[in-house]
Structures are given as structure tokens and as C-alpha cells.
C-alpha positions, 0 to 999 in steps of 0.5 A: 494294306489289307485284302478285302473279300468280296461276295458277288450276289445273282439275282433275277428280277421278275414282275410281280404276279399282281402286277397287270398293268404292263406286259411280262416283256415291258419290264426295263432294268435301270441300274441307277434305280436298282442300285437305289432301291436296294440302298433304300431297302437296306436303310429300311431293315438295317438302319445307318449302320446297314447302309454305311456298311454296305455302300463301301464296296457295293457296285451292280456290276452286270444287268442283262434286260433280256434275262432280267439278270444282275450281279451285285458286288459287295464286301464279305459280311455285309454282303448278308445284309444286303441278301436279306434285304433282297427278298423284301424289296418289292418295287424298283421305281413304279414297277412292282417286282419280286427279286430272287437270289439265284447265287452267291459267289466268292469270285466272278469266275464262278458267277460267270459259269453259273450265269452261262449255264443259266442263261442257256437254260433260259435260251433253251425254254425261249427257244421252244416257240421259235421256228426259223433259225434266224430268230433262234440265232437272234435270241442266242445273240441277246440272251448269251450276251456275256462280253459285259462280264468278260471285260470286267477287272 
């Protein structure tokens, strides 16, 4: 049996600056819509070959709506096709978005460490406007929600 190497791409989903229809905290990440949007963009850019190469090991592993961070798992090799399609993706469903690639890693452990550091920075940024300790603890629980990452095989 042949071992398949995987790559994990950590992305941040932000609203496009020109989209004034909704406030910035109204962006809801739907894993199925994000998955379909990425596959459709790979289809547009790389055709049937790109979709066939990418879908074999393509999985959306983690999605945090509060920090808008997601992890995509794909096989080594076709991960370049996926990574080239992500910055070009401009909409998820009816919402105009912009995707930033934050990190590309070979193991979930390295991705977990990166997300932990990244979400701690986000927490520090969000805490500036909060006054009570209860608000800070509630925000910490929402942002530092990494249990889904720990339960992954």
C-alpha cells in the first residue's frame, strides 16, 4: 500500500472591502459552501484535470466562524492547484469574500501550533475593547475553541 502525503492549508476568510451589504461580524462560514466554492474555482482555472487531482484527498477539516479560519487537507502535488485557486476565489454563495493563505503545513500538529498562536494574537486584538473579565473569558472560549482540531485522527 502506498502512503499518500498530505498538505494542510490554513486560510482566513474575510469579507471583501467593497461589500457594504452586511456588517463585518455577519459572515457565517458554511463548510459545504466553502468546499463547493473552492472546487468550482479549481474547475474554472485547471479544468477537469484539476478537479480530478484535487478531489481525491480534498477535505475541509476545521472551520472557526469567530476567527474565520479554516483548514483544508489535500494531497501533496495537487495542493499547488488548490493554493493557486484560493486567492482568486471572490465569493462563497452570495457573499463577496477574500481568502488569505496563512500557512501551508505537512502535519496537523504544526497546523495546530500555528492556529494556536494565530488565534491568541486575534484574542489579544479583540480584548482591547472589552472591559470586564467575564467578557474576556467568554471571548477566549469562543476564539480558542480548538477541540475539533484535537479530535481529528
